[in-house]
C-alpha positions as CSV (number, residue, x, y, z in Angstrom):
1,M,24.5,69.4,265.3
2,P,27.4,71.7,266.0
3,P,30.8,70.3,265.3
4,Q,31.9,70.3,269.1
5,Q,28.7,68.4,270.2
6,L,29.6,65.8,267.5
7,L,33.4,65.5,268.6
8,L,32.1,65.2,272.2
9,I,29.6,62.5,271.3
10,T,32.3,60.8,269.3
11,I,34.8,60.8,272.3
12,R,32.3,59.3,274.8
13,R,31.6,56.5,272.5
14,A,35.4,55.8,271.7
15,W,36.7,56.2,275.3
16,P,35.9,52.3,276.3
17,A,37.9,51.1,273.4
18,L,40.8,53.2,273.4
19,L,40.9,52.4,277.7
20,G,40.6,48.8,276.7
21,L,43.5,49.0,274.2
22,S,45.6,50.9,276.8
23,V,44.8,48.1,279.4
24,V,45.8,45.3,276.9
25,A,48.9,46.9,275.6
26,S,50.1,47.3,279.1
27,C,49.3,44.1,280.5
28,V,52.8,42.8,280.1
29,S,56.0,44.9,281.3
30,T,59.7,44.0,280.2
31,N,62.7,45.6,281.9
32,A,66.2,45.0,280.8
33,A,69.4,44.7,282.6
34,V,72.3,45.8,280.0
35,M,75.2,43.5,280.4
36,D,77.6,46.0,278.9
37,S,76.6,49.6,279.0
38,S,79.6,50.5,276.2
39,V,77.6,48.6,273.7
40,K,75.6,50.9,271.7
41,L,73.3,49.5,268.9
42,A,71.1,50.7,266.7
43,P,67.4,50.1,267.6
44,T,65.7,47.6,265.1
45,C,61.7,46.3,265.1
46,A,60.5,43.6,266.9
47,D,59.5,41.6,263.7
48,G,63.5,41.7,263.2
49,V,64.2,40.0,266.7
50,A,64.5,36.0,266.2
51,M,63.6,33.6,269.0
52,F,65.3,30.8,269.9
53,T,64.6,28.2,272.9
54,T,68.0,27.4,274.0
55,A,71.8,29.2,273.4
56,D,72.6,25.9,271.3
57,K,70.1,26.4,268.8
58,V,71.3,30.1,267.8
59,G,74.2,28.2,265.9
60,R,76.6,31.3,265.3
61,D,78.4,33.6,267.2
62,Y,76.7,36.1,269.4
63,Q,77.1,38.8,272.0
64,E,74.5,39.0,274.9
65,I,73.3,42.4,275.7
66,A,70.7,42.3,278.5
67,I,68.8,40.0,280.2
68,L,65.4,40.7,280.1
69,N,62.7,40.0,282.7
70,S,58.9,40.3,282.0
71,K,55.9,40.4,284.2
72,G,51.8,40.6,283.6
73,E,48.8,39.5,285.4
74,S,48.1,35.9,284.6
75,G,44.7,36.8,283.9
76,W,45.4,39.4,281.3
77,T,48.7,38.0,280.0
78,S,49.3,35.3,277.4
79,E,52.7,33.5,276.7
80,K,53.0,35.2,273.1
81,G,52.1,38.4,274.9
82,M,55.0,38.2,277.1
83,Y,57.4,36.8,273.9
84,E,56.1,39.8,272.1
85,S,56.8,42.2,274.7
86,Q,60.5,40.5,275.5
87,K,60.9,41.2,271.6
88,R,59.9,44.8,271.7
89,K,62.5,45.6,274.4
90,A,65.2,43.6,272.9
91,A,64.7,45.3,269.6
92,S,64.7,49.0,271.3
93,L,68.3,48.0,272.8
94,G,69.2,46.9,269.4
95,A,69.3,43.1,269.6
96,N,68.4,41.0,266.8
97,A,67.2,37.7,268.9
98,I,66.3,36.6,272.4
99,I,67.1,33.3,273.8
100,I,63.8,32.5,276.0
101,N,64.7,31.1,279.6
102,N,61.5,30.5,281.2
103,I,57.7,31.5,281.8
104,N,56.7,31.0,285.5
105,E,53.1,30.6,286.1
106,P,51.5,31.4,289.5
107,K,50.5,28.3,291.6
108,A,46.9,27.6,291.4
109,G,46.3,28.9,295.4
110,T,48.5,32.2,294.2
111,K,45.5,32.5,291.6
112,I,42.6,31.7,293.6
113,I,44.0,34.3,296.6
114,G,44.6,36.9,293.9
115,S,41.1,36.3,292.7
116,L,39.3,36.9,295.9
117,L,41.5,39.8,296.8
118,G,41.1,41.1,293.5
119,T,44.9,41.6,292.9
120,G,45.4,39.2,290.4
121,A,48.5,36.8,290.3
122,E,51.7,37.5,288.2
123,R,53.1,35.3,285.3
124,K,56.8,36.0,285.1
125,G,59.5,35.2,282.3
126,S,63.0,36.0,281.2
127,A,65.3,35.8,278.3
128,V,68.6,37.1,277.0
129,A,68.7,39.7,274.2
130,I,71.3,38.8,271.6
131,Y,72.8,40.1,268.9
132,I,73.8,38.1,266.0
133,P,76.5,39.9,263.7
134,S,75.9,37.4,260.6
135,D,72.0,37.6,260.9
136,S,71.7,41.7,260.9
137,A,70.9,41.4,257.3
138,R,67.8,39.3,257.8
139,T,66.8,41.9,260.7
140,R,67.0,44.9,258.1
141,T,64.9,42.8,255.7
142,A,62.3,42.1,258.1
143,C,62.4,45.8,259.5
144,A,61.9,47.2,256.0
145,A,59.4,45.0,254.9
146,R,57.3,46.3,258.0
147,K,57.4,49.6,257.1
148,P,54.7,51.4,254.5
């Protein structure tokens, strides 16, 4: 079989899986409202971003970097997926932790109407991306361990 034909067959077989991966990866989107645009931190990795449920649990001095807002279709988005999206966005801003505010689930009626209309219903969440200076060593270690 000619290599071109073999390549075409491989692409035809692989595209549904690639499409599925792109749909799953794009189910949650997170945007950031940066608090102080003069603060420039080097990006980190999502593995280096700690999660806190309240500001009291941080227990150290920190600087607020950005407010994070996430949304995703409730049928395709898990809470874990939303938190991971927030961690990736925080890491891209150089934050090394997030304080989770809340996740709002769509009401049952909204889910039913969205299902009937084929539009879905959005799950929304928010968090605050923070930088903890005294935690920078932990972040470096976590990100270094991630690299091959």
